[in-house]
C-alpha positions in Angstrom: 109.0 110.1 122.6 109.0 108.4 119.1 111.0 109.1 116.0 109.4 110.5 113.0 110.6 109.4 109.6 112.2 112.4 107.9 110.8 111.6 104.3 107.3 110.4 105.3 105.6 113.2 103.6 106.8 111.7 100.3 104.5 108.8 100.8 101.4 111.2 100.8 101.9 111.2 96.9 99.8 108.1 95.3 102.8 107.2 92.9 105.4 107.3 95.2 103.4 105.4 97.8 102.6 102.6 95.4 106.3 102.5 94.2 107.4 102.2 97.8 104.7 99.6 98.5 105.9 97.5 95.5 109.6 97.8 96.6 108.5 96.9 100.1 106.8 93.6 99.2 110.3 92.3 98.2 112.3 94.0 100.8 111.5 96.5 103.5 115.2 97.5 103.8 115.5 98.3 100.1 112.2 100.2 100.0 113.4 102.3 103.1 116.8 102.9 101.7 115.2 104.0 98.2 112.8 106.5 99.8 115.5 108.0 101.7 117.6 108.4 98.6 114.7 109.9 96.7 114.1 112.3 99.8 117.7 113.3 99.8 117.6 114.0 95.9 114.6 116.1 96.3 116.4 118.2 99.1 119.5 118.7 97.1 117.5 119.7 93.9 115.1 121.7 96.0 112.0 119.7 94.4 109.1 117.9 95.7 
């Protein structure tokens, strides 16, 4: 069994994916944390 990233669907958006890839070029950890923070914010505000 493999774990699925909770906020993977956010990366389907072209702008978010580009933002994530630009962050990831410098730091994978920073990019991952930023994506999780964005996903958590979207959950709290009930936005996509």
